[in-house]
C-alpha positions in Angstrom: -14.5 7.5 -11.7 -13.9 4.5 -14.0 -10.5 3.4 -15.0 -9.7 1.8 -18.3 -6.4 0.2 -19.2 -4.7 2.6 -21.6 -2.1 0.1 -22.6 -2.0 -0.3 -26.4 -2.5 -4.0 -27.0 -1.0 -5.8 -29.9 -2.5 -8.8 -31.6 -3.4 -11.9 -29.7 -0.5 -13.7 -31.3 1.9 -11.0 -30.0 0.5 -11.3 -26.4 0.7 -15.0 -26.6 4.4 -14.8 -27.5 5.1 -12.3 -24.7 3.1 -14.1 -22.0 4.0 -17.7 -22.8 7.6 -17.3 -23.8 8.4 -14.2 -21.7 12.1 -13.6 -21.3 12.8 -16.4 -23.8 11.0 -14.3 -26.5 13.3 -11.4 -25.5 16.4 -13.4 -26.0 17.4 -14.2 -22.5 17.2 -17.9 -23.0 15.2 -18.5 -19.8 11.6 -19.7 -20.0 9.2 -17.6 -18.0 6.5 -18.6 -15.6 3.0 -18.1 -16.9 1.2 -14.8 -16.4 -2.2 -14.2 -18.1 -2.6 -11.6 -20.7 -5.5 -9.1 -20.3 -9.0 -10.4 -21.0 -9.0 -8.2 -24.1 -6.0 -10.1 -25.4 -7.2 -13.7 -24.7 -7.2 -13.8 -20.9 -6.5 -16.7 -18.6 -5.6 -20.1 -19.9 -8.3 -22.6 -18.9 -8.9 -26.3 -18.4 -12.4 -27.8 -18.9 -11.9 -31.6 -19.1 -12.0 -33.3 -15.7 -9.1 -35.5 -16.6 -6.9 -32.6 -17.7 -7.9 -30.6 -14.6 -6.8 -33.5 -12.5 -3.6 -34.1 -14.4 -2.4 -30.5 -15.1 -3.9 -28.5 -12.2 -4.0 -31.3 -9.6 -7.7 -30.6 -8.7 -10.7 -32.9 -8.4 -13.6 -31.3 -10.3 -16.5 -32.9 -8.3 -15.1 -31.4 -5.1 -14.9 -28.0 -6.8 -18.5 -28.4 -7.8 -19.5 -29.0 -4.2 -17.6 -25.9 -3.1 -19.6 -24.0 -5.7 -22.8 -25.4 -4.3 -21.9 -24.1 -0.8 -21.1 -20.7 -2.4 -24.6 -20.7 -4.0 -26.3 -21.4 -0.7 -24.6 -18.6 1.0 -25.5 -15.4 -0.9 -28.1 -13.8 -3.1 -25.6 -13.3 -6.0 -22.1 -14.5 -6.4 -19.6 -16.9 -8.0 -16.4 -18.8 -7.6 -13.1 -18.7 -9.5 -10.2 -21.1 -8.8 -6.7 -20.7 -10.3 -4.1 -23.4 -9.8 -0.7 -23.8 -11.5 -1.7 -20.8 -13.6 -4.9 -22.4 -15.0 -8.3 -20.9 -14.4 -10.0 -24.3 -13.7 -13.3 -23.1 -12.3 -15.3 -20.0 -13.2 -19.0 -19.9 -12.5 -21.5 -17.2 -11.4 -25.1 -17.0 -10.3 -27.6 -14.1 -9.9 -26.4 -10.7 -10.9 -22.7 -11.7 -10.8 -20.6 -12.3 -13.9 -17.2 -11.9 -15.3 -17.7 -8.3 -16.6 -19.7 -6.8 -13.8 -18.2 -4.4 -11.2 -19.8 -5.2 -7.9 -19.0 -3.4 -4.6 -16.5 -5.8 -3.2 -16.9 -4.2 0.2 -14.0 -4.8 2.7 -12.1 -7.0 0.2 -10.9 -3.5 -1.0 -8.9 -3.2 2.2 -6.4 -5.6 0.8 -5.8 -3.3 -2.2 -5.3 -0.3 0.2 -2.7 -2.3 2.2 -0.8 -3.5 -0.9 -0.8 0.1 -2.2 0.7 1.2 1.1 3.3 -1.5 0.8 4.3 -0.2 -2.6 4.4 3.4 -1.2 6.7 2.5 1.6 9.3 1.3 -0.9 8.8 3.9 -3.6 8.7 6.9 -1.2 11.0 5.5 1.5 12.7 8.9 1.9 9.4 10.6 2.7 8.4 7.9 5.3 11.7 6.4 6.4 10.4 4.7 9.5 8.0 2.6 7.4 5.3 0.7 9.3 6.7 2.1 12.6 5.9 5.7 11.6 3.7 7.6 14.0 1.4 9.2 11.4 -0.7 11.6 13.5 1.7 14.4 12.9 1.4 17.7 10.9 3.5 16.0 8.2 1.3 13.1 7.5 -2.2 14.0 8.8 -2.5 17.8 9.2 -6.3 17.3 9.0 -6.3 15.6 12.4 -5.1 18.7 14.3 -5.7 19.7 17.0 -5.9 16.1 18.2 -9.1 15.3 20.0 -7.5 12.4 21.9 -3.8 12.6 22.8 -3.5 8.8 22.5 -3.7 9.2 18.7 -0.2 10.7 18.7 1.2 7.2 19.3 -0.6 5.4 16.4 1.7 3.9 13.8 1.0 3.1 10.2 1.5 -0.6 10.9 -1.1 -0.5 13.7 -3.6 1.2 11.4 -3.1 -1.6 8.8 -3.3 -4.3 11.5 -6.4 -2.9 13.1 -4.5 -2.5 16.4 -4.5 1.3 16.5 -7.0 1.4 19.3 -9.8 2.4 17.1 -13.3 1.2 18.2 -14.6 -1.7 16.2 -17.5 -1.1 13.9 -21.0 -2.2 14.7 -20.9 -5.1 17.2 -17.2 -5.9 16.5 -15.5 -6.8 19.8 -12.0 -6.1 20.8 -9.3 -8.7 21.4 -6.3 -8.6 23.7 -3.8 -11.4 23.4 -6.5 -13.7 22.0 -9.1 -12.9 24.6 -12.3 -11.3 23.3 -13.3 -8.0 24.9 -17.0 -6.9 24.3 -17.4 -3.4 23.0 -20.4 -1.1 22.9 -21.1 0.2 19.4 -20.1 3.8 18.6 -20.4 5.9 15.4 -17.9 5.0 12.8 -17.4 6.2 9.2 -19.9 8.8 7.7 -19.5 8.8 3.9 -20.5 12.5 3.8 -17.4 13.2 5.9 -15.3 10.2 5.3 -11.9 11.7 6.3 -13.1 13.6 9.3 -15.4 10.9 10.7 -12.6 8.3 10.3 -10.1 10.5 12.2 -12.5 11.2 15.0 -13.7 7.6 15.6 -13.5 6.8 19.3 -10.5 4.9 20.6 -11.4 2.0 22.9 -7.8 1.4 24.1 -4.2 2.7 23.6 -2.4 2.2 20.3 -1.1 -1.3 20.1 -2.9 -2.5 23.2 -5.6 -4.5 21.4 -7.2 -5.5 18.1 -10.6 -4.5 16.8 -11.9 -4.6 13.2 -12.4 -0.9 12.5 -12.9 0.4 8.9 -11.7 4.0 9.8 -8.2 2.6 10.4 -7.3 1.6 6.8 -9.0 4.7 5.4 -6.7 6.8 7.5 -3.8 4.8 6.1 -5.1 5.7 2.6 -5.1 9.4 3.7 -1.4 9.0 4.6 -0.8 7.5 1.1 -2.5 10.5 -0.5 -0.2 12.8 1.5 3.0 10.9 0.8 2.5 10.1 -2.9 0.5 13.2 -3.9 -2.0 10.9 -5.6 -5.5 9.7 -5.0 -5.7 6.0 -3.9 -7.4 5.0 -7.1 -4.9 6.7 -9.3 -2.0 5.1 -7.4 -3.5 1.7 -7.8 -4.2 2.3 -11.5 -0.6 3.2 -12.2 1.2 0.7 -9.9 -1.1 -2.3 -10.3 -3.9 -2.1 -12.8 -1.9 -1.0 -15.8 1.0 -3.5 -15.4 -1.5 -6.4 -14.9 -3.8 -5.3 -17.7 -7.0 -5.0 -15.7 -10.2 -4.2 -17.6 -12.5 -1.3 -16.6 -12.6 -0.9 -12.8 -13.3 1.8 -10.2 -14.4 2.6 -6.7 -18.0 2.8 -5.6 -17.9 6.6 -5.3 -21.5 7.4 -6.1 -24.1 7.1 -3.4 -27.3 8.4 -4.7 -27.0 12.2 -5.2 -23.7 12.2 -3.2 -20.3 11.5 -4.7 -17.4 10.8 -2.4 -14.5 13.2 -2.9 -12.0 10.4 -2.2 -12.0 6.6 -2.5 -12.7 4.8 0.7 -9.5 3.1 1.8 -11.8 0.8 3.9 -13.2 -0.9 0.8 -15.8 -0.7 -2.0 -13.3 -1.3 -4.9 -15.0 -2.8 -8.0 -13.1 -5.1 -10.3 -13.9 -7.6 -12.9 -13.7 -11.1 -11.3 -10.9 -12.2 -13.5 -8.9 -9.1 -12.6 -9.5 -9.7 -8.9 -7.9 -13.1 -9.5 -5.0 -11.4 -11.3 -4.4 -9.3 -8.2 -4.4 -12.5 -6.1 -2.1 -14.2 -8.6 0.4 -11.3 -8.3 0.4 -11.8 -4.5 0.8 -15.5 -4.9 4.0 -14.7 -7.0 5.3 -12.6 -4.1 4.4 -9.4 -5.8 5.9 -10.1 -9.2 4.2 -9.8 -12.5 6.2 -11.0 -15.5 9.6 -9.4 -15.1 8.4 -6.6 -12.8 8.3 -6.6 -9.0 5.1 -4.6 -8.5 4.8 -5.2 -4.7 7.7 -5.6 -2.3 8.0 -9.3 -1.5 9.0 -8.7 2.1 5.8 -6.7 2.6 3.7 -9.6 1.4 5.6 -12.0 3.7 4.4 -9.8 6.6 0.8 -10.2 5.5 0.7 -13.9 6.4 2.2 -14.1 9.9 1.8 -12.5 13.3 3.5 -9.1 13.6 4.6 -6.9 16.5 2.0 -4.4 15.3 -0.7 -6.9 16.2 0.1 -9.8 18.5 -3.5 -10.1 19.5 -5.1 -11.8 16.6 -4.3 -13.5 13.2 -4.8 -10.3 11.2 -1.8 -8.6 9.6 -1.8 -5.7 7.2 -5.5 -6.1 6.3 -5.2 -9.8 5.7 -6.5 -12.6 7.9 -3.8 -15.3 8.0 -3.8 -18.9 9.2 -0.4 -19.0 10.9 -2.1 -20.3 14.1 -4.1 -22.9 12.2 -7.5 -21.7 13.2 -8.8 -22.7 9.7 -8.2 -26.3 10.4 -8.7 -27.5 6.8 -6.3 -25.0 5.2 -2.5 -24.7 5.1 -0.9 -22.4 7.6 0.4 -20.1 4.9 -3.0 -19.3 3.6 -4.0 -15.6 3.8 -7.1 -13.8 2.6 -9.4 -10.8 2.8 -13.1 -11.0 3.1 -15.8 -8.5 2.3 -19.4 -7.9 3.4 -21.9 -9.9 1.4 -19.7 -13.0 1.1 -16.8 -11.7 -1.0 -13.3 -13.0 -0.4 -9.9 -13.2 -2.1 -7.8 -16.1 -0.9 -4.2 -17.1 -1.6 -2.5 -20.3 -0.6 1.2 -20.1 -1.6 2.2 -23.7 -0.6 -0.6 -25.0 -3.0 0.0 -22.5 -5.8 -3.7 -21.6 -5.4 -5.8 -18.5 -5.7 -9.5 -18.4 -5.0 -12.0 -15.6 -5.5 -15.4 -15.9 -4.0 -18.0 -13.4 -5.1 -21.1 -12.6 -3.1 -23.3 -9.6 -2.5 -26.9 -8.5 -2.3 -28.6 -6.7 -5.1 -27.5 -3.3 -3.8 -23.9 -4.3 -4.2 -24.5 -4.8 -8.0 -26.2 -1.4 -8.4 -24.8 -0.1 -11.8 -24.8 3.5 -10.6 -22.1 2.9 -7.9 -19.3 3.4 -10.4 -18.9 5.1 -13.7 -18.0 1.7 -15.3 -20.5 0.6 -18.0 -22.2 -2.6 -16.9 -23.7 -5.5 -18.9 -27.4 -5.0 -19.7 -28.4 -8.7 -19.6 -28.7 -8.9 -15.8 -29.9 -12.2 -14.4 -32.6 -11.3 -11.8 -33.6 -14.9 -11.1 -32.3 -14.7 -7.5 -33.7 -11.3 -6.6 -36.1 -12.9 -4.1 -33.5 -15.3 -2.7 -33.6 -15.9 1.1 -31.0 -17.7 3.2 -31.7 -21.2 4.4 -32.0 -21.4 8.2 -29.6 -23.7 10.0 -31.1 -26.8 11.6 -29.7 -29.7 13.6 -29.6 -31.7 10.3 -28.5 -29.0 7.8 -25.8 -26.3 8.1 -28.1 -23.9 6.2 -26.7 -20.9 4.3 -23.2 -20.3 5.3 -22.6 -16.6 4.6 -19.9 -14.1 5.6 -16.6 -15.3 6.9 -17.9 -18.7 8.0 -18.9 -19.4 4.4 -15.6 -18.1 3.1 -13.6 -20.3 5.3 -15.8 -23.3 4.4 -15.2 -22.7 0.7 -11.4 -22.4 1.4 -11.4 -25.7 3.1 -13.4 -27.4 0.4 -11.2 -26.1 -2.5 -8.1 -27.1 -0.5 -9.7 -30.6 -0.1 -9.9 -30.8 -4.0 -6.1 -30.8 -4.3 -4.9 -34.1 -5.5 -1.1 -33.8 -5.8 
């Protein structure tokens, strides 16, 4: 299902007045922070001149160029967008990527599930009064799970699902982690898209709820099932109303179509598909502690929890579907940085102390399949990198840094571009 912003836009002059003057235009006498209008109404303000980028955004353009080169070496398709002090100072793509495509952002979508749950906890507090501490494997929240096939599931809380500490077995070769110590795990079946809800609920538990961390996609999908039950809305509809419309996203959707099979529900574990400039809008909202113009879209206290260790997961630097740097494991980045990566080299990164948002696109050709969503895609596709292969690492060359390693390297390089 595709989602188009139904907001009736006025002229570009009207949007400029609202977005640049904000409350002042409404007679409050207080100048507002900058928030970009939708792309259809002019979009992000930009800087192109190196001197202005240095002066107004406090960034060194040659260093951003090197960060982009690392991005290019890491994935078949992709791009890099950098926003600082409200200016889109870098936006460049390669391969099938582009501003108006809707690639499968893979697990980057987990961040959207988490933020939607944060909104739900405030909006529907009376229906889920214990918040993140709610034990959700009950008839009230997950009737589909009964009878329970493992009695340990009864102790799982929503916070543990969102922190990957619910005891669910990690996907593929993902290990477990207990108080920072890695625990090897034997692969087990995880999600089956033909039975997304059922297979997620039944994924094997490797330990008791709260006793360890393991990166397991079924966990955030179960959180999205709880959201469906509490709000009475599908995940994509809830995101459309609470986030996409207020921010003015362009066409977006979830990758619901898998050949002849269409998923009955969006996968809370990922595969959201936004325009690149709208992914940055989402990150910019998080940078502003959940605020967009004069509206608090996401509870600020929920976002504070996303970038520090929580009781729900004391085992690893992963809170509410975001990896955070509170322990300084990304040595070249500030400790308040938090981000979500996605398979294929995608990643959305926020650094509050530097007023910085980074969106790194990646993806193989399959992630740019135009049939994944109902969103119309550009026809002028650049296929020049369809035969691209990663560069092997050698003693004298780091090769193609893909995945989370490449994402962290790009984060460090963009941070190193800061000059104020």
